[in-house]
C-alpha positions as CSV (number, residue, x, y, z in Angstrom):
1,P,-6.2,-26.4,-17.2
2,Y,-5.2,-26.6,-13.5
3,I,-6.3,-25.6,-10.1
4,R,-4.2,-25.2,-6.9
5,L,-5.9,-25.1,-3.5
6,D,-4.2,-24.2,-0.3
7,A,-5.6,-23.9,3.3
8,H,-3.6,-23.1,6.4
9,L,-3.6,-21.2,9.7
10,K,-1.7,-17.9,9.9
11,S,-1.6,-15.3,12.8
12,G,-5.1,-16.2,14.0
13,F,-6.7,-16.6,10.6
14,F,-7.9,-19.5,8.5
15,V,-6.4,-18.7,5.1
16,F,-7.8,-20.4,1.9
17,S,-6.5,-19.7,-1.5
18,C,-7.5,-21.0,-4.9
19,K,-5.5,-20.4,-8.1
20,N,-6.6,-21.7,-11.4
21,S,-5.9,-21.3,-15.1
22,A,-8.2,-19.0,-17.0
23,A,-8.7,-18.5,-20.7
24,R,-7.2,-15.3,-22.1
25,E,-10.6,-14.3,-23.6
26,W,-12.2,-14.4,-20.2
27,M,-9.3,-12.6,-18.5
28,Q,-9.6,-9.7,-21.0
29,G,-13.2,-9.3,-21.7
30,K,-15.3,-10.6,-18.8
31,K,-16.2,-9.1,-15.5
32,E,-16.0,-11.1,-12.2
33,Q,-19.6,-10.6,-11.5
34,E,-20.8,-12.1,-14.8
35,T,-22.5,-15.5,-14.6
36,G,-23.8,-17.6,-17.4
37,P,-23.5,-21.0,-18.9
38,T,-19.7,-21.1,-18.5
39,H,-19.5,-19.0,-15.3
40,G,-20.6,-20.2,-11.9
41,L,-21.7,-18.3,-8.8
42,G,-18.5,-19.2,-6.9
43,L,-17.1,-15.7,-6.4
44,K,-20.4,-14.3,-5.4
45,I,-20.7,-16.9,-2.6
46,I,-17.1,-16.4,-1.5
47,R,-17.7,-12.6,-1.4
48,Q,-20.7,-13.2,0.8
49,I,-18.7,-15.4,3.2
50,S,-15.9,-12.8,3.3
51,E,-18.3,-9.9,4.1
52,R,-19.8,-12.0,6.9
53,Y,-16.4,-12.6,8.5
54,G,-14.6,-9.3,8.1
55,D,-14.2,-8.7,4.4
56,L,-10.7,-10.2,4.1
57,M,-10.8,-11.3,0.4
58,E,-8.3,-10.6,-2.4
59,T,-8.5,-11.5,-6.0
60,E,-5.6,-11.4,-8.4
61,R,-5.5,-11.8,-12.2
62,G,-2.3,-13.0,-13.9
63,T,-1.6,-13.3,-17.6
64,D,-3.3,-16.7,-17.8
65,D,-4.5,-17.5,-14.3
66,Y,-6.8,-16.2,-11.5
67,K,-6.3,-16.3,-7.7
68,V,-8.7,-15.8,-4.9
69,M,-7.5,-15.6,-1.3
70,L,-9.9,-15.6,1.7
71,A,-8.8,-15.0,5.3
72,I,-11.3,-15.7,8.1
73,P,-10.5,-14.7,11.7
74,L,-10.6,-17.7,14.0
75,D,-11.5,-15.8,17.2
76,Q,-14.8,-14.4,16.1
77,P,-17.9,-13.7,18.2
78,S,-21.0,-15.7,17.1
79,K,-23.3,-13.9,14.6
């Protein structure tokens, strides 16, 4: 198992990405939205943040990993 986190500024955005290993069984048979004893609420919370700041979120599944990237505009009026 591994996890790789990256945070940087790019073209007026704060960009955060998280890439981690994922079991093949989960990659093939489970949905992102599922939660349970082995699944947390992380993607649901990240999706809510993304929607609040312009819906700039991407997810990507590899053969044995999963990546989430979130870009938040830095010059944002207060909400």
